[in-house]
N, C-alpha and C positions, 0 to 999 in steps of 0.2 A: 294395536297394529304391529306390535313387536312379537306377535305369535309366530312360532317357527315349528317346522316339522320335528316331532320328538319321538314318534314311535309308529310301528306298523304291527297291528295285532291281527289275528284271524288268518294270517298266511304264514306257515312255518317252514314250508319247503316247496319250491316249484320244479326246478330241474338243475342239473349240474352236480358237481361233486362236493360231498360233505368233507370238512376238514376239522380235526381237533387241534386246539392250540398246543403249544409245546409243553405246557405244564399238565396237559391232559384233563383239565377241569372245565374247559369251555369248548363249545362246538360252533363252528362257523357254517352257516347254512345260507345258500343263495335263495332269496325270495324275489322272483321276478328280476328286476334290474337293480335291486339293493341287496345288501347282506345283513343278516341278523346274527348276533352273537349270543348264544344261550350259555349263561353261567350256571353250570350244573351243581356247583357247590353251594352257591348263595341263592339258587332258585330264582334267577332274574333273567330277563331277556332285553337286549338292546338292539335297535336297528340303526345302523350308521347313516348320518345325513349326507350320503353321497350316492350317486346313481349313474349307471351306464345308459347308453342310448337304447339298447335292446336287452332282452333277457340274458342273464349271465349263464354261460354254459360250463366254464371251468375256473377254478380258484386255485392258485398256487401260493403256498405260505413259505416264507423264508425260514431257515432253521432256527434263527434267534427269535422268531415270532413277532418281529416288529413291522415287516413289510408283507404285503400281499399283492399278487397280480390277479386282476379280475378281467376275464375276456368274455365278450358277448358273442351273439350268434353270427355276426358278420366278421369277427376277428379284430374288433376294436378293443384295445386293452387299456386299463387304468392301473397305474402303480399307486398303491394306497398305503399310507402310514396307519397302522392299527393303534398307534399310541396317540397321535394327533387327530385321528379319524378324519383325515383329509386326503385329497388327491395330490400326489407329488408330480406325476408325469402321465402324459397320454401318448399312446402309440397305436399304429394301425398295421395289422399283419396281412391285410389285403385278401385273405381267404379265411373261411371258418377254421377254427383251431379245435382239435379234439382233446388234447390234454396238455398240461403244463406241470413241470416239476423242477424244484430247486435241487442242486447237488447238496449232499449232507454237509459239506464244508462251507456252503453258502457263497461260493465264488462264481458259479455258473448256474444257468437254468436252461432247460430244454423245452421247446414246444413242438408239437407234431401237427402238421397241416398237409393236406394232399398226401403225397407219398414221400415226404421229406421230414427229416428231424432237424430242427435248427437249434444250435447251441449259442446262447448269448452270454456275455459277461454280466453277472448280476450287479445291480446298482449298489454302489459302495456307500460308505459312511460319508465320504467327501461329496461336496456339491459338484455336479458335472453337467455339461451342457446337454449331452444326450445320454439318458440313463440306460438305453437299450442299444448295446453295441454288438453286432453279429460277429461271432468268433468262427464257427464252422457250420457248413451245411452237409448233412449226411444223406446220401442217396443209396438205394438198395431195394426197398420194397417196391412192388409193381402197383399196389393199390394203396388206399388211404391208410395212414398210420393211426393206431387207436390208443396205445397206452405206453407208459414209460416207467422204468424202475432203475434206481442207481445202486451201485455197490456201496458198502459202508464207507470206503475210503475215497469215494468220488473219482476213482480211476476209470471206471467203465459204466456204461448204462445200456439197458436193453430196451428195444422198441418192438412192440407187437403190431401186426398189420392185418388188414381185411383180406390180404391174399394168402392167409393161413400160415404165414411164416413169421419167425421172430429173429431179430438181428441183435448181435452184441457189438456195440461200438465203443471205442476208447475215447475218453475226454481228451487225452494226449495221444500222440502217435507212439504205439508200442511196437517194437521190432518183431516180437513173436505172436502178435495178435492180428490175424487177418480177418476181414469182415465178410462173413458168409451167412447164409440163412439156415435156420433150424426149422425143419418141416415137422412131419408127424401128426398134423391136425387135419381135420376134414371140414372145418368151419372157421369163421372169423375169430381171431385172438381177442379175448376180452381183457385178460390181464397177464402180466409176467412179473415174477418176483425172484430176486436173488436170495440165496441163503445168507445167513449172517457171516460177515468177514470171509466170503468165499465167492468164486465165480460160478458155483453150482446154481442151476436155474430151474424154476417151475414155470410152465406155460399152461394157460387155461383157455379153452375155446368155448364158443357159444353153444356147441352141441354137448356141453357138460363133460368134456374129457380133460384130464390133467396129465401132462407129460413131465417126467422128472429127468433133468439133464445133468450129467456129471461132467465136470471139467477136469482135465488131467494136470492143470497148473494151478498153483495157489496165487492169490493176489500179489504176494511178495515176489512171485516168479516172473512178473511182467517186466520185460527189459525195455528201457527207453531207446528210441531210435536215434541214430546219429544224425546231425543236421544235414550232411550232404545227401544221405539216403532220402531224407524227407523232401529235399528240394527236387530230387529226381522223380519221386513218387507223385508229387503234386500235380493234380490233373484238374485245372480250373478252366471252365469254359466261360470266358468273359462275356460272350454274347447271349448267355441265358437270360431271356427276358424276365423270368420270375424274380431275378435278384438284381435288376438294374439299379434299384434304389440303394442297395447295400453291396457295392462292388468289393469291399475289403474282405468279406468273409471267405475263408478257405473252403473249397468243395472237396468232399471225400466220397468216392463211389465204391460201394461194396460189390462183390461178385456173388451171384446166386450159386454157381457151380465152379469153384476154383479148381485148377489142375492139381494133380498129385504132387508135382514139383513145388508148387506154391505152398502147399500145406505141410511140407516136410519140416520137422523141428518147430512147428507152430502149435499154438493152443488148440487142443482138440476137444470137441464136445461129443459125448455118446449118450444115447437115451437108455436109461436103466430101468424105467418103469412107465407104464401108462395105466391110468385108473379112469373108471367111468362113474359118474355120480348117479345117472338115471338107471333104473331097472330096465330090463329088456322090454321093448314095446312102449316105453314111456318117453314121450317127446316133449320134455319140459326144458325150454331154453334157459341157459345160464346167462344172467344179465349183468351181474356185478360181483366183484370179489375183492377181498382185502387180506393181507397176510401180516402177522406180527412176528418179526424175526427172532426176538429173544425167547418167546414162549413156543414158537413153531406152530402157532394156531392159524389155520386157514378158514376164512368165513366166505361162503359163497351164497349169493342170492339168485332166485329164479323168477321166471315170468309169472308163475302161479302164486307168488307171495310167500314162498317157503324159503327158509335159509338153513344151511348146514354148517356145523362146526367140525372141522377135522384136525387131527394132529398129524403133521408131516415129519419126516418123509414116509412114515409107515401107513399113512392114510387111514387112521383109526377114527371112526365117527364118534364125536363126544356127545352132541345132541343135535336134533333138528326141530324146527318149530315153524308153524304157519302164522305170520304176523299180519297179513293183508290179503285181500283178494285181487290186488293189482300187482303189476311187476315191481320188483325192487330195483330202483334206478341207481342207487349209490350206497356204498358201504364204507365205513371208516372205523379204525380201531385206535384207541388212545394210547399214549406212550407206555403206560403200565400194562396194557393188554387186558384190563378188567372190563372196560366198557366198549360196546360196539354200537355205532350209530347206523341207522337205516333210514333211507329216504325213499318214499313211494310217490312219484310225481303224479300218477293218475288221480289219487285221492288227496294229495297234498298232506301226506302223513310224515311225521318225524318221530322216530323211536330211538331211545338209547337203552340198550339191554345189558344188564350185568350178568354175564354167562355163568359165573361161579355160583352165585346165589339164585340164579334163574328168576330174576325180577326186573321190572322196568325202573330205570332211573328217571326217564322222561317219556311221556306218551302224549303227543299233541297232534291235533288234526284241525284244519280249518273247515269252513263250510265247503261242501263238494261243489255246489254251484255258487252263484254270486249271493252276497248278503243283501238283504232287502231293507231291514230296519234296525235301529238301535235305540237304546234308552240308557241314560245315566241313573245310578242309584241316587237317592236324595243327598248323600254325603259325598258323592263324586268318586267313591272308592271302587265301585264295580261298574261294568258296562255289560248289558245284555244285548245279544244280537240274534236276529231271526233270519233264516236263509231259505232259498228256494228248495233246499233239500229237506225241509220240514223239521229241521233241528233248531233248538233254542240253546245258545251257548252263553255262559257267563264268564267274563274276563276280569282279572284283577288289574287295575290300571298301574299299580306300582311295580308288579313283577312281570306284567304283560302275558301272563299265562292264563289259559282257560282252565277253570277248576271244576266245572260241572257242565254236562250236556244233557238236555232233555230231548228224548226222541219220540214222545207220545203222538205228535201230529202225523197224520197220514198224507198230508199234502203241504205245499209251500206255505211258509209263515209270512203274513203280510204286515203285521205290526206287533211290537212288543212295548211294554211299559212297566215301570215299577209303581207300587202303591207308595203312599207317603211314609209308611213305616220303614220301607227299604228292605223288607224281608219277604215280600211277595212279588213275583213277576207274573204278569198276564200276557198272553199271546193270542192273537187272532190268526185264523188260517183259512185257506180255501177249502179245507175238508169239512167246513160247516160247524166248527167248534171254537169256543174261546176257553183256554185252559189257564188255571191258576197254579203256580208252582211255589212251593215253600222252600226258602233258602236255609232253614234250620235243619230240616230232615231230608231235603233234596227229593221231594216227591210231588206228584200232580194231585193236589187235594180237592180241586173243584173242576168240573167241566160244565160249561154253559152251552146250551144248544137252543136253536129256534124251533118253533112248532113244525114248520116246513123246512126241509134242508135248504140252506142258502149259503153262498160263499161270502165270507166276511173280508172286507177290504181295508177296514180301518178300526181303530180301537181308542177308547178314552176312559179314564178313571177319574172320579171327582177327588177333591183334595182330602176328604176324610178317608178315602179308600173303601167306602161302603157301596158305591153305585158304579156298576160296570156297564159301559155302552159299546155297541159294535154296529157298524154300518154294513149293509149288504149291497153287493154290486149286481145282484140279479133281481131281487124283489123290491128294490128302492125303499126299503124300510130301515128304521133304526130300532135295535132291540135293547131294552134296559133290564138288567138283572140285579139282584141283591147279592152282595158278596157273602153275607152271613149265612143265608139260607140256600143260595144257589138257585132261587126261583126266578122265573121271568116276571118282572113287575109290569112292564108296559111295552107296547110296540108303537113306535111313532111313525105314522104315515103322513105324506104330504109332498114329499119330493117326487118329481116326475122323471128322474134319471138316476143312474147308479150313484151311490154315496161315495165320495172320493176322500173325505177327511172329516174327522171329529175332533173337537177340543173343548175341554171343560174350563170355565173361568176359574183361576186359582183362588179368587177371593169370594165369589158368589156362586150360588147353585144354578148357573146358567150354562147350557150346552150349545155350542155352535156347530152346525153341520153344513158341509159344503157338498154340492152335487153338480153333476154334468148338465143339470137343467138351468144353469146360469143363475142360481140363487144360493144365498147363505141364509139358513134359518136359525133363529135363536129360540131355544126352548127353555122355559122356566120350570125348574124342578118343583119349587114350592107351590106353584100355581097349577098343580096336577098336569105338568108337561104340556101346557098350552104354548102355541107359537107366540112368542113375545114380539118378534120383529121378523120381517123377511127383507133381506138386502138384495137388490137386483143388480146384476153385473152384465157387462156386454158380451161375455164369453163364458165357456164352460169353466167352472171353478175346480181347481186341482188340489189346493191345500189351504188350510186355515190355521192360524195360531194366535193365541192370546199373549199379550205382554205379561211378564211375571207379576206386575201389580194388578192385572186384570182390567185396566182402564182403556186398553186399545186392542183392536183386532186387526191382524194382517191377513190379507187374502191374495193368493196368486192364481191368475187365470190363464187360460190357454193362449190368450193373445200376447203373453209375455209381460203383462203388467202386474206390479204388486200394488195393491191399494190398501190404505189404512183407514179404519172406521172408528168413530166414537159410537160404540154399539148401544150405549144408553139412549142416545138421541137419534140413532140410525142416520148419522151424518158422515159423509166421507171427509176425512181430514187431510189426505195427501195421497200421492201416487208416484210410483217410480216406473219409468219405461226401461225395462231391463233386457230386452231381447238382444240388443247389440252387444251388451256386456257378456252374454253367454259365449260368444265367439265359437260357433260350431265348427267341428272338423268335417272334412269330406271323407266318407267311407270309400273303401276300394271299389265297391260294386255300385256306388251311386252314379246315376247318369246325369245328375244335375250338380251344379256347383254348391259349395258350402253356403255361399251368400243366399242362394235361392232356397236351399233346404232350411235355413235358419228362420225363414218366415213362418214356418209351421211349428217352431220349437218354443218352449217356455220353461219356466222354473217348475220343478216338480216337488221340491222340498224347501221348507222355510223354517227358520228358528231364530228366536230373539236371543240377544246376548243376556247375561245374567243381570246387568243393570238396566236393560230395556232401552238403551239409547241407540243401539244399532241392530241390524238384522242380517243374518246369514242366508244366502240363497244359492241353490245349486240345481243342476238338471242334467240333461244328456250331453254334457261336455266336460272337458278336463279342467274347467275353471269353477272356483267357488267365489262368489262375490260378497263383500261386506259393505253394506250401505249405512250411512248415517240417516236416521229417520227424520230428525228435525230439519236438516239441510236438504234431504232427499238427493244426496250425491253418493257416488261410488267412492269408498275410502280406500279399498284395496282389493286386488284380485289374487287369489291363491291358485297357482298351477299345481294341481294335486299329483300329476304324473308327467314324466318326460320319457315314458317307455314307448318307443315306436313299434314294439311287438304287438301293441294293442291297436284296434281299428279306430278310425275317426280322430286320429291325433293331429294330422296335418290339414291345414286349410286348403292347400292346393295339392293335387296329385303330383307325385315325383315324375319328372320328365324321363328319367332313366327307365321307368316302368311303363312308358307309353310306346305303343307300336303303331304302325299305319292302320291297324284294325281296332285301335282303342287301347284301354288299359290291359296290362298283362293279366290282372286278376280276373278279368272277364273271360279269359280263355282257360277253362278248367282242364288240367292235364288229364287225358284219358277219359274225358267226359263222354266221348262218343256222340254221334249225331252232329248235325250242322248248325244247330241253333245256339251253340255256345253255352252260356251259363244262365240258368233260370234266375231271374231277379227275385230276391226274397219277398215274401208277402208282408204287408204293413203290420207292424206290431211284433215281428219276429225279433227277439232280443239277443239270442245266443248264437246266431249263425246256423247254417244248415248242417246238421250232424252227418249227413251222407256225403259231404264233400271230403276230398282227400285232406284238405287242411282248411280251417276257418279261424278267423281272428276274433277274440272277444272284443266287444266294443267298450270304449271308455265311457263311464257314466257315474254320476253321484246319485245314489238312491235315497239316502237319508242323512240329515245333519242334526246334530244336537250340541248345545252348549253345556259345559259342565256347570253344575250348581255352584261350584266354588268360584266360577268366573275366570279361572286361570287357564282353561283349555277348551277346545272344541273337537268333536270327532265326526268323521264322515265315513259312511259305508260306500265303498267304490268297487270297481272291477278288480282293483289291486288288492283289496282287503280293507281292514278297518284302520284308517289313518288318524293319528292324533296330533294336533298342533297345540303347543302349549307356550306359555309366557316364559321367555328366557330373560330373567331380570338382570342377569350378570352383564349384559352387553350394552345397557343404555344408561346415560346420565340424564336423570329427570329431576332437576331441583324443584323445590316447592317454596314459594315466597322467599327467594334468596336475597340476602343483603350483602353489602360489600364487606362487612366485618366477619362474615361466616366463612371461616377457612378451617381445614383440619387442625392447624396449629392452635387457633383460638378455642376450638372445641376441646382439645386435650388440656389446654390451660384452665378452662372452666371446670373440667373434670378434676384436675389437681386441687382446685379450690373447693371441691366437694359441693359444688352447685349442680346437683345431679339433674334436677328437673330442667334447668336451663340448658344443660349440656345435651339432654335428650331432644329438646325442641330444636336446638341448633343442628344436631346431627340429622334430624328428619328434614330440616330445610335443605341441607346439602344432599340428602337422599342417597348416600353411598352405603351399600349394605354392610360392608366390612367395618366401616366406621360406626354405624349404628350398633352393630354387634359388640364392638369394643366398649362403647359407652354403656350399653345396658348390662354387660357382664361386669363392668367396674362398680356397679351399684351394690353395696353390701346387702345381704339378704334381709337383715333386720331393718334396713331403710326402705325396702320396697313398698311397704304400706304407706309411708309418708309421701314418697314420690308419686305413687298412683293417685293418691287423693288430691295432689296439687297439679296434676296434668290437665291442661285445657281439653274440652270435649273433642275438638277437632283432631287432637293428637292421640286420643284414646283408641280410635278405630285404626289409626296408622300403626300404633304399637301392637294392637291385636293382629293386624295383617302380617307384621314383621314376625311376631311370635309363631304364627301358623307356618310360615315358610322356614323359620329357624328350627322348628321341631323335626323337620325332615332330615336335617344334616347334623344338628348339634348333639353332643353327648351330655350336655347339662340339663338333664330331663327334669329333675326336681326343682331346680332354680327357675326354669321357664314355667313350670306348673304353678309355682308360687305367684309369679307375675300374672299369669292368666287368671288365677283364682281371685287375687286382690282386685284386678281391673273389673272383672265381671261382678264381684260383690259390691264394689263401691259405685260403679257407673251403670249397673244393670238396668235401673229404672229409666235413666235417660236414653240408654241404647234401645230400649223397647220402643220408644216413640219413633225411632228411625229404623225400625226392624226390616222394612222392605229393602231399603238401600243397603243395610248392613248384612242381609242374609247370606250373600256369597262368602263374605269374610268369615262369618260364624261357622258356615258349613265347611269351609276350608280348614278352620281351626279344629272342628270336630273330627274331620277326616284324619288329620295329623295325630291328634291325641288317641283316637280309636286304634290307629295302626300300632302305636307304641303300647297301648293297653293290651292288644292281642299278643304282641311279641313278649312283653314282660310277664304277662300272666302265665303263658306257656312255660317260660323259663322258671318262674317261681314254683309252679305246680310240680315241675320235674325235680327241682331242688328239694322241695318238701318231701316228695316221694323217696328220693335217694337218702335223705337224712333219716327218715322213718325206717327205711329198709336197713340202713347201717346200724341203727340203734337196736332193731329187732335181732339182727345177726349177732351183735355184740352180747346181747342177753343170752342168746343160745350158746355162745362160746364158753361161758362160765360153767355150763351144765356138763358134767363129765358122764360119759356113757361107758359102761363096761361091756366090751365086745364079747368076752368069753361067756358071760352069764346067759344072755339070751340071743339066739340067732335072730338077726334083724330081718324082718319080712319086708318085701318090696312095698306091700300095701302100707306098712307102718311109715316107711319113708315118705310116701306120697301124702299120708294124712298129716305127718309132721310138717311138711312144707305147706300144705293147705292151711294148717293152724297158724303157721308163721304169717302167711299172706293175710289171713283173717285179722290177726293182730294189727298188722300194718294198716289194713282197711279201716279197722275200728278207730285207730289213732287219727287217721286222716279225716274221718267223719267228725270226730270230736273236735 
């Protein structure tokens, strides 16, 4: 029950601006209403456990890299500590915000909303009651403001606007800087950038034009205004309703056309050049831009998915490349200027490009449409997902990256599963094929088809990995194939409705099939696939799952009930009425209340926990329920999302969106005609694509528990969510006595009673203390201590070792412990193998990960040493340059010989 959100996979970028951290090694990407940090040096990704109410549209990072401001679609902001990964302060800007930027000295930050730029005092290191204090409001542009850039010394900032003008404002009042607009463009300003340590400015508009502005004054030439002048100039309209909540802020109004008298002896801008990116007749909108001041590199992204690299101010093209077929929504350059990050919101792509070597540092993309199914590998290290876009992706759970994508399916994938070996993934699809993929060579090595084309809706593989079965949703048959030969072995007929789910018994050769004909049939493989039992239910069956020990069967039906069966005797052993726990939300276009629509809703996915004592259930709602099977009660409800940008999140419609004619959503803007909005047909999952806007609906399509028993995953509208056990937060003693205290444990340890100290430490169950005790045991005593440990504590030590492998650097020491425990207690552990399986798999996952890391390192070191030896042998051989002119071919053959030598040595 202490499972907590630990990661979001499958979604790498949604919308908003990408930001590199100050060291330039990590990239912050907004994914819906959360942020993910991609550590590009260590190849890891982490999603922070904090969320805004709606999708994030802009992220501002403080210069020291400790704070970030996240602003969502409606202008609600969170001040976040990137060190503590927690929310410090919440604020509401009342209107959508377009951009946010901290000053380089970290003392101020500016946000743009409507046609105003607002400057706030940046939150300091000291604790303050209100972290957001308005300093000045800058007026000038006539239309919405779009972008901000600061000078290097934080004296001035530039603001671009949709009215095609750019304004330069002073953070302080400067006597010789008056605020007026710079024109010269024929479209919306996308970006504006100052030159390094200068007031010279570049402005870039959407029609792909770049203006270069030269300033006649240096930054050091700005003169501070005298206080009395400032008082006379102050023009604050106290009755402005927009700023009633913040009356202290000073208001500054710029002039679009200042008189000649006002501009005399003031800072002047002149346009020295104008460049065009598009060739004549090419109408490719410029959508994003970034500029690196030290290297003078300008990166521009276009609506067609092309980006250009130019060197300024000469406007020399370095290179251009097409990276997507959708518009580039955001660009960011890291502090060294080596890496450029691109975000494409249409396809959910995130790319990091190293422009000097012309190679990808990171290339990730989620499923284009929603994910439908997932499967854990037997050791819990990988997750395979299948999506409606026909792709099968494999994710590494420790790094959160996708490392292979299979695109062979021509239609949506409906189910994926791993075989027991963990190196073969099977996927079923609506294109009428079941495909097997090899994780060694990353290829599709088997394709299973049926005699007549049929759409496969579900898939199951037996525990040996030899028998593959898939259920059809149009011919009501189950097809059985051999993995070895790829031949169709049998077609099982008997159901009178589409097959909704298949599951093999993990311990016996029995297949359970669920159908919309209100039955679950059990087929015996050894008895030539005869129907062993038919279980009758009151409603259409949607999903069926066996308990990990194979002794119980769980069935979810359309009436919202989960029933449990003893399949050997065809007796129902229990049931859970779960419809009320689903707690449906009301969609914007629903004519009936959530309570009424919930009557037709049910669980669509089930999954047993690794120990088989509880069951996870999810469906078309934002909740995932965990039930205790024995007590038949709800233990916990996980709310998988709080993102109100998704549909069906609220139980009641928002009063503010109601008019006298009904919900605002039912009045489609520009729909034409008098009938309003056409209500979607039943079964439409993704909204009507022809609408101006449509919201994806929140849903859970598949749930799976990790074989290690320490985490579970869900495929949802948001992406692939992982919830894992956070052992650091709970105190969970075991058979605790009054004498067991940290002091007594350390005293026992000093007396060298190691076994007793370990037992006492496990009774207190504090991880750090257990680690201290185990690491205090000398390596030559491990054998003796292991042999004297009671059976109950053997599995506890194994579980501790598995978790310690993830963080500890004492690799050999813990391997000695694991080896001795398994050698001495192996036989006894085998008798309890079903119960112990999650722990053993967790241990295997941890050791396997270290094995892969260390073996790569060792191979690299061996190669380097061999290479160094071969080079040193060559050093001693003197060549006389005068005697024979060296041919280029000779040099090549010499180096080939050298490499052959190295290769021979490494083989030996």
